[in-house]
C-alpha positions in Angstrom: 242.4 185.6 79.5 238.9 187.0 79.2 239.8 189.0 76.1 241.3 185.9 74.5 238.1 183.9 75.2 236.0 186.6 73.6 238.3 186.7 70.6 238.1 182.9 70.2 234.3 183.0 70.4 234.0 185.7 67.8 236.3 183.7 65.5 234.0 180.6 65.9 230.9 182.8 65.4 229.7 181.8 68.9 227.2 184.4 70.3 228.6 186.5 73.1 226.4 187.5 75.9 227.7 190.0 78.4 226.0 189.8 81.8 226.4 193.0 83.8 225.6 193.9 87.4 223.3 196.8 87.1 221.7 197.9 90.3 219.2 200.6 91.3 220.4 203.3 93.7 218.5 201.8 96.6 219.0 198.1 95.7 218.4 195.6 98.6 221.7 194.0 97.8 223.4 197.0 99.3 222.3 195.8 102.7 224.8 193.0 102.2 227.4 194.6 100.0 228.8 198.1 99.6 227.1 200.1 96.7 228.5 199.0 93.4 227.5 198.8 89.7 224.7 201.4 89.9 222.9 201.6 86.5 224.0 204.7 84.6 227.3 205.0 86.5 230.8 203.9 85.5 230.8 200.8 87.7 227.9 199.3 85.7 229.7 199.8 82.4 231.7 197.2 80.5 235.4 198.2 80.5 236.7 199.6 77.3 239.1 196.6 76.7 236.1 194.2 76.6 233.6 196.4 74.9 230.8 194.4 73.1 230.7 194.1 69.4 227.6 195.1 67.4 226.4 191.5 67.3 226.9 190.9 71.0 224.1 190.8 73.6 223.9 192.5 77.0 221.9 191.2 79.9 221.6 193.4 83.0 221.1 191.7 86.3 220.4 192.9 89.9 221.0 189.6 91.7 223.9 187.1 91.9 222.5 184.6 89.3 222.4 185.9 85.7 219.1 184.0 85.4 217.1 185.5 88.3 214.9 188.3 87.1 216.4 188.6 83.6 215.5 187.3 80.1 218.8 185.3 79.8 217.1 181.9 79.6 214.7 183.2 76.9 217.6 184.7 74.9 219.6 181.4 75.1 216.6 179.5 73.9 216.0 182.0 71.0 219.6 181.6 70.0 219.3 177.8 70.4 222.3 177.8 72.7 222.8 174.5 74.7 226.4 175.1 75.9 227.5 178.1 78.0 231.1 179.2 78.4 231.5 181.3 81.5 234.1 183.9 82.4 234.0 186.8 84.8 233.7 187.6 88.5 233.2 186.6 91.2 233.9 182.8 91.0 232.2 182.0 94.3 229.1 184.2 93.9 227.9 185.3 90.5 229.8 182.8 88.4 229.0 180.0 90.8 225.3 180.7 91.0 224.9 181.3 87.3 226.8 178.1 86.5 224.7 176.1 89.0 221.4 177.5 87.7 222.4 176.9 84.1 223.3 173.3 85.0 219.9 172.9 86.7 218.3 174.1 83.5 220.1 171.4 81.6 222.6 173.6 79.8 226.1 172.2 79.3 228.4 174.5 81.3 232.1 175.2 81.0 233.9 177.5 83.4 237.4 178.7 82.6 239.4 178.7 85.8 241.9 181.2 84.3 239.1 183.6 83.3 237.2 183.8 86.5 238.3 185.3 89.9 237.2 185.5 93.5 238.3 187.8 96.3 240.5 185.0 97.7 242.3 182.0 96.2 240.6 179.8 98.7 237.1 180.9 97.6 238.1 180.5 94.0 239.4 177.0 94.3 236.6 175.8 96.6 233.9 177.1 94.2 235.5 175.5 91.2 235.8 172.2 93.0 232.1 172.3 94.0 231.1 173.2 90.4 233.1 170.3 89.1 232.4 167.6 91.7 228.9 168.4 92.8 227.2 170.0 89.8 229.3 168.3 87.1 230.2 171.6 85.5 233.3 171.3 83.2 236.1 173.4 84.7 238.9 174.1 82.3 242.3 175.5 83.0 245.5 176.0 81.0 246.5 172.4 81.6 243.4 170.9 79.9 242.5 173.5 77.3 
């Protein structure tokens, strides 16, 4: 589904911004989670199937929200983007916090339920319901696309 969403965005000439976990070797996050996505290693790379195009943007993050400690908000403003379409992992952590922070910054936010995932179905469903009911984020799935 993610590949399809990227293809649709390219066809409509919507800017595509990849947000990648990209940690330092001794990142404080590793006190909470196992080591992952260390900058310069395979785990921090975008998989071949979803490789960015030459006009796409890459934002590297070290925390759950794509806004915290990055230039994402500046990039969005420079591109005059008002609506964000979110896909990726994890629904209940990175996607959730990025969507909430985007909504708090007055962006219109759409999360595609079939293009995000959590470690459990319960976490996935709960996070999507919170985004929709509490933060008024638009959650789309196959039944309403």
